[in-house]
N, C-alpha and C positions, 0 to 999 in steps of 0.2 A: 506185838504181834500180831497180823488181824485172824479174829476169830471164824470158825466156817461159817454163824452167820452172816454177816459184814462179809466175805468174800460173796457166800449167795443172795446179798441183796445187793452187790454193784452190779452182779450178772445179769441180773433181774431189774438192775435200771438203766445195764447198758442195754437188753433186747426190748425194753421197751422207748427207747430211744428209737435203734437203728428201726422197728417196725411203725415208728410214728411220719419217722422222714420218708422211710416206702412209701407208706400210704401217701403222704402229697406229693410224692412224684410223681408214683401210676397214676395220682388224681387227672396232670394233666404235662405234662413233659414240660425238663427244665426250659427249652425256649416255647413254649406257648407262655408256662407263668411268668415269663421274662416281662413280653412281650403287652401280653394281656396288662401287666405290673406298670409295664412304661403307659400303656395307658392312661391303664385309670390313675395317673401323676398329671398325664399328661388333660386329662378330663380337667382335672387341680387350676392349673395351669394355668391352658388359654380357655377354658370353658366352652371346648369344642368335643367331639365326644364321637367317637366313632363307632356307628353300631356296629357293625361287619362284628367288634371287638369285645364289645361292653355292655352290660345290656343287665335292665336288674335279676335276672334271676341269677346271672355268674355274680357276679357282686354279692350276692346274699352269703351265698355260697360259695364262696375264695375270700371273702372276708375271713367267716370263721375256721376255714384252713391254713390262713397266715397264719391266726393269730393262736387256735391249737398250735403250729410250732414253735413258735413267743412259751405257751402253756408249760409241751412238753418237757422244753430244754428247761425254762426254771426251777421245772420241779426234781430235777435229774442231774443237775448242772457238777454238784457235788458228789455223785458219786461213779463218775465219770473216766477218773485219773489212772485206768485198768488200761485206757483203748492205746495202747501203746502201737498197736498194728495203725492205728491213724499217723500218724506220724510220719514225716518220711523226710528225709536229706533232700537240699536245694539241689543237689543236682540231678534229683528225679525231677522234678521238677517240668524240665525242659522234654525229656522227653512221655510222661503223665498227655501233658497241652499237646500232643501231636495226633493223642487216642482218645479222648473226648470229645464227644460232641458241642460241650462247649469250657472254656475256662474262667473261671473268675480273678483277670486281669486284675483287676480295684482292688483285689486284696492284698496286705505286704506281703513280701515275702514271708516273713519268722509265722507271719498269718496261713500261707498256700502250703508249709513248713505241719504245723499243727492248725487248723483249724479249729480248736477246743479255747484258743486264742478270743478269738474272734468273738467268742458264746458267752465268756466271760468279757468280753468287753463290751457285750451289747445289753446282757441284762445285767452289770451291775449297773448303770448309769441313769436306769428308771425304774419304777417299779411296774410293773406286771400290770398293777391297779389299772395305772395312767398309760402305757402300752394301749388295753383294750377303749379305756377310751379315746383317744390319740383317735384305734384303727375306728372305731362308730361315726366320730366327725368324719372318719373318711370314708365312709361308707354315704353317711349322708350328701356329704361334697360330690358323689359322684352319680349316688340318684335325685339331684336336686339341676334343676335350670336356673335356678341363682347363683350366680360367681359370689365370692367375695371374697376379697381379697386376704384377709387372716385367718381364714383356715390355709393357709400357702404355709404363715409363715409358724401354726403347726405342726402343720400335714409333713413336711418336707424334713424336718430330722428325721420323722417315723419313716421315710422313705429312703432315707439311705442305710439306716441302722436293718430297717427288713431286706435291704436286699445286699449287707456282708448275709444275713440269718441263711438267706437262702444260697448265700456263696458257698459259704461254710459248707450246708447243711451237704450241699451237691457233693463236696468229696467225699466227707462222711460217707456220702450212700455211693460215689464211685466207687471206691479203696474199699467198705466193709460190706459193701449188700450185693453189688451188681462184680465188683474189682475189675470195670470196664480199663480202671485205671494201669490198667498190669499186663493191657492185651495188645495183640501185635501192631502196631503205629499202619492205619488207614486215609489215607489221604483226602478230603473236599475243599469244594468247592468255596473260598473263605464268603462271596459276599452272598452265600443264603444268608449268613451270618448278619446282615448289615441292619436290619432294623431292632435286631437288640441295642447296635448301638448308637440308633439313629429313625425313629420311628419314622413316618413318610407326614413331614410334617407340612412339606412345598405344593402349589397347587400345580393341579396334571400341568400345564402351559410351563405354570419352571421347571418342573419335573424335565420336559421338553425339551429346554431351553434352560437350563441353572444361570444365562450370563443373567437371566432377564432378573433374580434375585439379587442377583451382584448390582446391577446399576438398583435395583429399589434399596437396598441397600444402603447406596452410600447419598441413594434421595433425601433418605429420614437425615442425615448425621453427615458431616462431614469426617473426612478420615481421623486430624485432631481433636473433633469432638466426640468418636467415638476411644480415641487413646484415652481422654482426660479420662471415659464413661468408665473405660476398662481401669487406670487407674486406682477408682476412687471404689470400682466393686471389690479391687484384689485388696485392696487398702481394712475395708470395712472386713472384708472374710477374714484376712490376718489377725482382726483385736476378737478376744472376748468377752470388753464392755463396754461393745458398740453393736448397732443394728443398722442395716441401711436407711435411710430419712426416710422412703418414696419407695415404700414394696411393686406400685401401677411398674413407676422407669425401670427397675430393677429386671423388675419380669417381663419389660419392654426390651430391656437389651440382652439379657441371658436368650430369647427369642430368636431378637436379633443372629446373633452370633451359634449361635445354633444353627441355624436354616443356612447361614452363609455355607460352614462346616462342613454341612448335604452338595450345599451350589456346587461347593469346592471338587468336592468324593466326587460327586459324576459325573464333573468334567476330565478330570483328570480320567479315572477309573473307562468310558465311553469316549478319549479323547477327539473332545468337542471344540472345536476349533468357533472363535469370536469374530463375527460377524457387525461392528455396528448396524444401527439402522440411523439412519439421515432425520435433520432435523427436529431435534431432539431439545426442548419439549418442540416448540417453531424460532425459536430467534440463535438456537445453534445448530451446529450441523448431526454433531453427535450427544449423544452422553459425555462420553472419552474429551469433546473441547466442553461441555458447563463444567466439568469436574478440576478442571483447568479454571476455567477463569472464576468459579469459586477459590482455589486455591494460589491464584494472583490477586485475591481481595483479600486474601484471610493474609498471609503473605504484606501486603502493603499495611494494613492496617496494625500488624506484629515489629514492619520498620524491618521484614530478612534480610541477611543479605548478605553472601548471593540467598534471591529468590528460594527456588528449591523447588522440588512436584513433594514436601513434605515423609519422603520415604528415610526413616530415623533406624530403623536395626536391623533393616535386608543389606544379606552382603551383598556388594558390588559387583560380585558375577552371572550375581540372578536380577540385576535390573533390566537386562537386557532379552532378557530368559526366561521368568517369569514363572513362568508355568514346570521350571523342571524341578524351584522351590517348592509346588505345590503337591510333586509328584513326590515328594522325600516325605513331607509333611502330611498329607493325606491318603497315605491306608489305609484301609481294614482296621487293623493293631491300630494306630495312631489314631484312629478319629472314635475308635471305644474309649480308648485314654481320657481326647478331648474330655467327651462327654458325659464321663465319666466323672473327670476334674470341676466340667460348670457346673456339676449337679453336687459335685461339694462343697462351692465358692456358695453356690445361689443356699445350701442351706446353713453354711456359719454366715452369708448377711443376715440373715433374718433368726439367728441366735445368737444371742448374750454369752450361752453358755458353752459355746462352741466355733472353736474356728479350727484354719485347717493347718496352723503351724504343727498338726501332728503326723499329716499323709506325708508322705514320700516328698524328694523333694522337684521331680519332674513333674509334681502336680503343682506345684509350690512354681517360685520362680522360674523356670523350665517353662511350665503352662505361660504363662503371663507374657515370656518374650514369645515363644509361637505364637499364641492369638495376635499378636502384633505383625509381626511376623505374614502370615497365612493373609492377614486384611492387608498388607501392602501388596505381599503378589497379587490376589485379585484385582486390586486398584493396582494396580500397574497395566494387570491385560486391558482394564480397558478402557485409559488413555492413554498407553501407548499408540496406540491408530493416529489415535490425534495428533500427540505428539513429531509424530513419525512426518503429517500433512503439515507442521507447522515445521517442519524443518531443523529440528533439536536432537531424534534422533536417529538411530538408522528406524526401520520397520521391526516390528514385536516378532521373536521368534519365537514358531510354536512347532504344534501338529506338522504344522507342514512342510516348516523344514527340514523333521526326522528323516 
């Protein structure tokens, strides 16, 4: 039986936790916190500094904010069992998602039902001293103009842990402090939160014409080469015992797929039609003609019969209408999940102590398949005008045909 002093101690611990969580989210909105957090990580991944969002004062201030959140959770986690009001039934999640300005969909269902499981999991993974040291490394990387790929191996796991902790603390805040989880649903434009899932990595000309990014993507490697890269990344992320051999190569692949997804999202959201440019580069009529020539050469080297155009996973009903698949696969919520999954794959591939096998299935084999299908669909959009020109298939179905 608990004594009065024990009950009072737990009540004090709960109050301290809620007070510190409230201070954290009062200092900046959840949206601003996460946008800052994403750009801070992009600085480490790409050595690209978004000065509008990242400056020395903010880095110093918010490094302390993030670390203090870890520290208070560490000190109080063992006294929080009485927070029964925090726990919700699985059926409540859909309603809660509709009323909150942001929802941490990257957490598992059982973690959404009880965010304390996230706190326990994150805090037991490493010591507080370890997290403090890596936060300092991350701060130094953010302040420095020098790019060191080793920083990524150290910081990527902390990125994942911190984002999970922020998501759990946000649910605690909304359920126990603001009580917004129980408000009347208000529906807002989902596109306002796009930056949370995919910061603007594309150049301005690519944002205006995302097909430039699609062409550039396949200019670096062929469809089969990207498929092989993705397979190697996936296998490494699935294993706790090995790391990806070349960190720079993996960062390039990660960024290529991230930008491909961003470009695809812009295409389906804004209903942008593909108009291939002629003379690509000079010896081919369009980029699609050049890609088909590359594929034909690969088919010849691999002695494929029948040759085909490299499509392996995309369902046949989408071969003549790949834009329809993109519309299904690149909704805002699915893009958010793809981006989260890519971050988890990156973290796992850089670490020997973590693998993606602990994630929900949609982030493992489901994502592996979806990424290939998205890549194949966008590839088809580029090559189908050339195929039609060569009288091999009917012209592509696009938004013009709707």
